[in-house]
C-alpha positions in Angstrom: 0.0 -0.2 0.0 2.0 3.1 -1.3 -1.2 5.6 -2.2 0.0 8.6 -0.1 4.0 8.1 -0.2 3.3 7.8 -3.5 0.9 10.8 -4.5 3.3 13.1 -2.2 6.4 11.8 -4.8 4.3 13.1 -7.0 2.9 16.3 -5.7 6.2 17.5 -4.5 7.6 16.8 -7.8 4.8 18.2 -10.0 5.1 21.2 -7.9 7.7 22.8 -9.4 6.6 22.5 -12.4 2.6 23.7 -11.8 1.8 26.5 -15.0 5.7 27.2 -15.3 6.2 27.2 -19.4 6.7 24.4 -21.5 10.4 25.2 -22.0 10.8 25.0 -18.3 9.0 22.0 -18.3 11.5 20.2 -21.3 14.4 21.3 -19.5 14.0 20.3 -16.2 11.6 17.1 -16.6 14.3 14.7 -16.3 13.1 13.2 -13.6 16.7 13.9 -11.6 15.9 15.9 -9.2 13.1 18.1 -7.7 12.4 21.4 -9.3 11.8 24.5 -7.1 9.2 26.3 -8.7 10.4 29.8 -10.1 7.7 31.3 -8.1 6.1 29.6 -5.0 7.8 29.7 -2.1 7.5 25.8 -1.0 11.2 24.8 -1.0 12.3 21.7 -3.7 10.7 18.0 -2.2 7.9 19.6 0.1 4.6 18.6 -1.2 1.3 20.6 -1.6 -2.2 20.5 -0.9 -2.7 17.4 -2.7 -1.6 15.7 -0.1 -2.3 17.5 3.0 -5.6 17.1 1.8 -5.2 13.8 1.2 -3.5 13.2 4.7 -6.3 14.6 6.5 -8.6 11.8 4.6 -6.6 9.2 5.1 -6.5 10.0 9.2 -10.3 9.8 8.9 -10.4 6.4 7.7 -8.1 5.6 9.7 -9.8 7.0 12.8 -13.2 5.0 12.0 -14.7 8.2 12.5 -18.1 8.7 11.0 -18.0 9.9 7.2 -19.7 13.6 7.9 -19.1 16.9 6.4 -18.7 18.2 10.2 -15.6 15.1 10.9 -14.5 16.2 7.3 -14.3 19.5 7.7 -12.5 19.5 11.3 -10.0 16.9 9.2 -9.3 19.3 7.0 -8.7 22.6 9.0 -7.1 20.2 11.8 -4.2 18.8 9.1 -3.4 22.5 8.1 -3.3 24.3 11.5 -0.8 21.7 12.6 1.6 22.1 9.4 0.3 25.4 7.8 1.9 25.7 4.4 1.8 27.5 1.2 0.7 25.5 -1.9 -3.3 25.7 -1.6 -5.2 28.4 -3.8 -5.0 31.6 -2.4 -8.2 32.6 -1.3 -8.4 28.9 0.0 -5.3 29.5 1.8 -6.4 32.4 3.8 -9.8 31.3 4.4 -7.8 28.3 6.4 -6.1 30.5 8.7 -9.2 32.3 9.3 -11.7 29.7 10.2 -10.5 27.6 13.9 -12.5 24.5 13.1 -14.6 22.3 11.5 -17.5 24.1 11.9 -16.5 27.7 11.5 -15.1 26.1 8.2 -19.0 24.7 7.2 -20.3 27.6 8.1 -18.8 30.1 5.9 -17.1 28.2 2.9 -18.9 28.6 -0.3 -19.3 25.2 -1.6 -19.2 26.2 -5.2 -15.7 25.4 -7.1 -15.8 22.6 -9.8 -12.0 23.3 -10.1 -9.6 19.9 -9.1 -9.4 20.3 -5.2 -12.1 17.8 -4.3 -10.7 15.2 -6.6 -7.0 15.6 -5.8 -7.8 14.2 -2.4 -9.8 11.2 -3.2 -7.1 8.7 -4.2 -7.1 7.2 -1.2 -11.2 6.7 -0.6 -10.6 4.3 -3.2 -9.9 1.8 -0.6 -13.3 0.9 0.7 -14.5 -2.3 -0.7 -17.8 -1.5 -2.8 -18.0 0.4 -5.8 -21.5 2.1 -3.9 -19.7 2.7 -0.9 -16.4 4.8 -2.6 -18.7 6.5 -4.7 -20.8 7.9 -1.6 -17.8 8.8 0.6 -16.2 10.6 -2.2 -18.8 12.4 -3.3 -19.9 13.6 0.5 -16.2 14.8 1.3 -16.3 16.7 -1.9 -19.7 18.6 -1.9 -17.6 19.7 1.3 -16.5 22.3 -1.1 -17.1 21.5 -4.3 -20.6 21.0 -4.5 -21.0 21.1 -8.2 -21.8 18.0 -11.1 -18.4 18.1 -12.1 -16.4 19.0 -8.9 -18.0 16.2 -7.5 -17.8 13.8 -10.9 -14.3 14.6 -10.9 -13.4 13.5 -7.2 -15.8 10.0 -7.5 -13.5 9.4 -11.1 -10.8 9.7 -8.8 -11.8 7.8 -6.1 -12.8 5.1 -8.0 -9.6 5.1 -10.0 -7.5 3.5 -6.8 -10.4 1.5 -6.4 -9.8 0.0 -9.8 -6.3 -1.3 -9.1 -6.5 -1.9 -5.2 -8.6 -4.5 -5.8 -8.0 -5.5 -9.1 -11.0 -4.9 -11.3 -9.3 -5.3 -14.4 -6.0 -4.2 -16.9 -5.3 -0.4 -17.0 -6.2 -0.2 -20.4 -9.9 -0.3 -19.3 -9.6 2.3 -16.7 -11.2 4.9 -19.0 -14.5 2.3 -20.0 -14.8 1.2 -16.1 -15.1 5.3 -14.8 -17.7 6.3 -17.5 -19.7 2.8 -16.4 -20.1 4.8 -13.0 -19.8 8.3 -13.5 -20.3 10.8 -16.3 -17.5 11.7 -17.7 -15.3 11.0 -21.1 -12.7 9.5 -18.8 -11.6 6.8 -21.6 -10.8 10.3 -24.1 -7.2 10.7 -24.5 -6.3 14.1 -22.9 -4.2 16.4 -25.1 -2.1 19.4 -24.7 -2.2 21.9 -21.6 -4.3 20.7 -18.1 -6.6 23.9 -16.6 -8.1 24.5 -13.2 -11.5 22.2 -13.9 -11.0 18.9 -11.4 -12.2 16.7 -15.0 -9.9 18.1 -16.8 -6.9 16.7 -13.7 -8.8 13.4 -13.6 -8.9 12.6 -17.4 -5.1 13.9 -18.1 -4.3 11.3 -15.1 -6.6 8.9 -16.7 -4.7 9.3 -20.1 -1.5 9.0 -18.8 -2.0 6.2 -16.5 -3.2 4.0 -19.5 -0.3 4.7 -21.0 2.5 4.2 -19.3 4.1 1.2 -18.7 6.4 2.3 -15.1 5.7 5.0 -12.3 9.0 6.9 -14.3 7.5 7.3 -17.2 3.6 8.2 -15.7 5.4 10.6 -13.7 7.1 12.9 -16.6 3.9 12.4 -18.9 2.0 14.0 -15.9 4.4 16.6 -15.7 5.1 16.9 -19.8 0.8 17.8 -20.6 2.3 21.3 -18.6 -0.1 23.7 -16.5 -2.2 21.8 -13.2 0.3 19.0 -13.4 1.0 18.4 -9.4 -2.5 17.5 -9.6 -2.4 15.6 -12.4 0.6 13.6 -10.8 -0.8 13.3 -7.9 -4.0 11.3 -8.5 -2.6 9.3 -11.4 0.6 8.0 -9.6 -1.6 7.7 -6.1 -3.7 5.4 -8.2 -1.6 3.8 -10.2 0.8 2.9 -7.1 -1.5 -0.8 -7.2 -1.0 -1.4 -10.8 0.1 -5.0 -11.5 0.9 -3.8 -15.1 2.8 -0.6 -14.3 6.6 -1.1 -13.3 7.0 1.1 -9.2 10.4 1.8 -10.2 10.7 6.2 -9.4 14.1 6.6 -8.7 15.6 6.7 -5.3 15.8 10.2 -4.8 12.1 11.3 -4.5 12.0 8.9 -1.6 15.2 10.5 -0.1 14.6 14.2 -0.8 11.3 13.9 0.1 10.4 16.3 3.0 10.7 14.3 5.9 9.4 16.5 9.3 7.0 15.9 11.4 4.5 14.9 8.9 6.5 14.2 6.2 8.1 11.0 4.2 8.2 8.4 7.4 4.6 10.1 8.7 3.0 9.3 5.3 4.9 5.2 5.3 3.5 4.6 8.6 0.1 5.8 7.5 -0.1 4.1 4.6 1.0 0.9 6.7 -2.4 1.8 8.7 -4.5 1.7 5.6 -3.3 -1.5 5.0 -3.6 -3.0 7.8 -7.2 -1.4 8.3 -8.1 -3.4 4.6 -6.1 -5.7 5.2 -8.8 -8.6 5.3 -11.0 -7.2 2.6 -7.5 -8.2 0.0 -5.3 -5.1 0.0 -1.9 -5.7 -0.1 0.3 -4.0 2.8 2.7 -3.8 -0.3 2.7 -3.4 -4.0 5.3 -3.1 -7.1 9.1 -3.7 -6.7 10.6 -0.6 -4.7 12.4 -1.5 -1.6 12.7 1.5 -0.1 9.5 2.5 0.0 
């Protein structure tokens, strides 16, 4: 089980390339080092909101607490307050700074976004054992901040992508068609070009990259090569593909060794992945997949 750790690696690597020029991507997307974004304050190797909010959801899953808007909002506020970091959209970052708890979050949030925030954190929800439960839980968490048809559908598709590989539901070539059976969207239609801010764009690009890649290294480079919102594309794609038997787990060592490792960094994410796997082991979720020996 490597969903969180690979989400973080992809997020931290992609963060350096978010909306930079195609020329910078061509020059530096060589998968040899984390790249410091030319404008953003995060240091190379630090993850962003994609991972932090995924971590919030994973902690709620492990806790066994009720899956409710109240608990989800409290989790989102809690993980931010204990480890405040930039990397969120500017307005949402200021909003998180201004609220003190989940109750205040829900009272003040305007959940009318169709951007990628609900999808970027949803892959880990795929660990639940049934398609119906994955759909229900991913839709509910999306509604906290992205209570729109496109915002919810993107989150459900991202979660189902994770579920598809964790529970070995079919070959990666059929991922898009599987998603189209369960959630509205042209998920099997190949994505080309720059990825914009809408949630469905990031998920479609991630699905395209997964279906084409034979290794995690190739997958990560392909996600960044799209340009645009590439940290979100990469976080979704590598989080889901972590459990694919058809994709070689060959991420370079620096992504592991140079990933931030503070209180909620690399070791914490690895431990949380292990707790998730333990909680769902009786349902066939493997404790570890792929050939990476260190992560």
